[in-house]
Every structure is written in C-alpha cells, then in structure tokens.
N, C-alpha and C positions, 0 to 999 in steps of 0.2 A: 548694446551689442558688444560682446566680448571678442577679443582678437588674440591671435598668436603674438606672444611677446618673447623675443629672444633675450636671454640673460647671459652675460659674459663674466667670467672670472679671470681678470687680467693677471692675477698672481699665479694662477694655474697654467696660463697660456705659455707655450714654448716657442711661439713665433713661426710655426710651420707655414702659415699663410694659406692653408687649405680653405679656410672660411672666405677669405677675400677672393680667391679663385672661383669658388663654388657659388657664392652669393654676393657679388660686388656691389649690389644695390643696398645690401643690408650691413655688410662688414667691410672693414679695411684694416690695414696694419699701420700702427703708429710709426712714423718715420724715425723717431728717436730710439725706440727700443724693439720695434718689430712685433710687439704684442697686439692682440686684437683690439679693434675699435668698433664700437657699435654705432652705425650710421643711422639706422632706422629702428627705433624701439617698437614701432607698430607697423611692420611691413604690410603693404597692400596684398590682397589675395594673390596677385600675379607673382609675388616674390616669396610667398610662404613655403612653397615646396622646396625652393632653393635654400631657404633658411633651415628647413628641416634636414636637408641633405648635408649642409655645412655642419650642423650639430653632429650628425652621424659620422662624418669623416674627420672630425677634429681629433687628432691623435692624443691630446692631453685631456679631452673631456671638458674643456674650458667653456663650451657653449651648451646651454640647456634651453629648452623652450617651455614656456608657461602657456599651455594651450587649454582652451575651453573643453569641458567634457562633451563627448558626443551627445547630441540631443538637448544639451543645456543651453542656457542663454547667458 
C-alpha cells in the first residue's frame, strides 16, 4: 500500500511556521534556525489532509507531497 509522503526542502524554507501551525502532527520548526522539520514521513490518513494544506500554504514552496496516483496501488 502506498501512502502520502511529505518532502521538505530545508534550504528553501524561510521559517514562516505555517506548516507547524497547519499540521503539527507532521511538521515542526527547528528550534535553532526556525526551518521546517518533518516529524512524520508517512502520516496516517487522519493527518494527510492537514499535510496537503500545509504544503499549499507554505509561502516558499518548501513542502511537496509524493502521493499515489488515484486508482493506483
């Protein structure tokens, strides 16, 4: 079974924190530099919508999602 996998680009991150506010079960901010930290590389179904939303609201585009194709396995 394939699952949604968030991918983060810490070099691209500007530390806005929208990801941690939107999906705190999946993302956090590094206490040293404020950039995104991925907490859950394979979020459960209950947190996937929040992970998608976090990717959408990220102002720098530092979060992308590797999602299975609809109807695929």
